[in-house]
C-alpha positions as CSV (number, residue, x, y, z in Angstrom):
1,M,144.7,93.7,145.3
2,N,141.1,92.7,145.2
3,I,139.6,95.7,142.8
4,F,136.6,96.1,145.1
5,K,138.4,96.8,148.2
6,A,140.9,98.7,146.4
7,K,140.9,102.7,146.4
8,K,141.9,104.7,143.7
9,S,145.0,105.6,144.9
10,D,146.2,102.1,145.3
11,F,145.9,101.1,141.7
12,Y,149.0,103.6,141.2
13,N,151.4,101.3,143.3
14,L,151.0,98.2,141.5
15,P,153.8,97.1,139.0
16,K,154.3,99.1,136.0
17,I,154.5,98.2,132.4
18,E,156.0,101.6,130.2
19,W,154.2,102.9,127.2
20,N,156.3,101.4,124.8
21,S,156.8,98.0,126.6
22,D,155.6,94.7,124.1
23,M,152.5,94.1,126.0
24,N,150.5,93.2,122.4
25,G,148.6,90.2,122.7
26,K,148.7,90.2,126.6
27,Q,144.9,89.1,127.9
28,F,143.2,90.2,130.6
29,D,139.9,89.2,132.1
30,S,139.0,93.4,132.3
31,I,140.9,96.8,132.3
32,I,140.1,100.0,134.8
33,I,140.6,103.1,133.5
34,L,142.9,105.3,135.5
35,P,142.8,109.4,135.0
36,E,146.5,110.8,135.3
37,R,147.1,114.2,136.1
38,R,148.9,115.5,132.8
39,K,147.7,116.5,129.8
40,H,148.4,114.5,126.6
41,D,149.7,116.8,123.5
42,S,146.0,116.7,121.7
43,G,144.9,118.8,124.8
44,Y,142.8,115.9,126.9
45,M,144.2,114.5,130.0
46,C,146.3,111.0,129.8
47,M,145.0,108.2,131.0
48,S,146.6,104.6,132.5
49,F,144.8,101.2,132.0
50,V,145.3,98.2,135.0
51,G,144.6,94.9,133.6
52,C,143.0,92.5,136.2
53,I,142.9,88.6,136.2
54,G,139.4,87.7,137.8
55,S,138.7,90.9,140.6
56,E,142.9,90.6,141.1
57,A,144.4,93.9,139.6
58,V,148.0,93.3,138.4
59,V,149.7,95.2,136.1
60,I,149.2,99.4,135.8
61,M,149.7,100.2,131.8
62,S,150.4,102.9,129.7
63,G,150.5,106.6,131.5
64,I,150.6,108.3,128.1
65,S,147.5,107.7,125.9
66,D,144.9,109.8,125.4
67,V,141.9,107.7,123.7
68,L,141.5,104.2,124.4
69,H,140.3,102.5,121.4
70,I,137.9,99.6,121.8
71,D,138.2,96.4,119.3
72,G,140.8,99.1,118.0
73,I,140.8,102.0,116.1
74,G,137.5,101.9,113.7
75,G,136.3,99.1,116.2
76,Y,137.1,96.2,113.3
77,G,138.8,93.9,115.8
78,K,142.3,92.5,115.6
79,D,144.2,92.1,112.4
80,W,140.8,93.2,110.7
81,L,142.9,93.7,107.0
82,E,144.0,89.9,107.3
83,R,140.4,88.8,108.1
84,F,138.4,90.5,106.1
85,H,140.5,91.5,103.1
86,G,139.6,95.3,103.5
87,V,137.3,97.5,105.3
88,P,134.2,95.2,106.0
89,K,130.6,96.4,105.8
90,L,130.0,93.9,108.7
91,V,132.0,92.9,112.1
92,P,131.2,90.3,114.9
93,A,129.1,91.7,117.6
94,K,130.6,91.9,120.7
95,S,129.2,92.6,124.0
96,W,131.5,95.5,125.7
97,N,130.4,96.3,129.2
98,I,131.4,99.4,131.8
99,D,130.3,99.4,135.3
100,C,131.9,101.9,138.2
101,L,133.9,100.4,141.2
102,P,133.3,101.7,144.4
103,C,136.5,103.7,144.2
104,G,134.7,105.6,141.3
105,C,136.8,103.9,138.9
106,L,135.6,102.8,135.2
107,N,135.9,99.0,134.8
108,I,135.9,97.2,131.0
109,W,134.9,93.8,130.0
110,A,133.8,91.8,126.8
111,S,131.2,89.3,127.7
112,G,132.7,86.1,128.0
113,R,135.9,86.7,126.4
114,K,139.0,87.9,127.5
115,I,140.3,91.5,126.9
116,E,143.8,91.3,124.7
117,I,145.8,93.9,124.5
118,G,146.9,96.4,121.7
119,Y,149.9,98.8,121.1
120,M,150.2,100.8,124.2
121,L,150.9,104.0,122.1
122,S,149.4,107.7,122.1
123,S,146.2,105.8,121.7
124,F,145.6,102.3,123.7
125,E,144.0,99.5,121.7
126,I,142.3,96.5,123.4
127,F,140.1,93.8,121.7
128,A,138.0,91.1,122.5
129,E,139.5,87.8,122.1
130,P,137.8,86.4,118.8
131,E,135.9,83.8,118.8
132,Q,137.1,80.6,116.9
133,G,135.9,80.2,113.0
134,V,134.1,83.0,113.3
135,T,134.1,84.7,109.8
136,L,132.2,87.3,107.6
């Protein structure tokens, strides 16, 4: 389904991947945030996330998350402990972007990179695909 022609309600009809499914490492070009109509235990509203390849929405994920962690919890990127051997003082810059689709949903992408899905738990993690050979 083309994300520029879709209504918000259309996204809810996509194939659903449940929160406890193993999507860790799956990559998309962008992620659309969809509000859910239920509260999380935290008191915040839950969100679902639509994985897109190009301008095509392909799957809806999670549905139970109240937080979206961009580049993981702390923003250090994927596998930061193994890569930096501790909490880094500096992390490679990434260009994250958010725009608003005609249907009113927010669309997130990382310039020139794929978005990799982390764990889909109470929090939903996404990572910008790391550049090859970048270390600090």
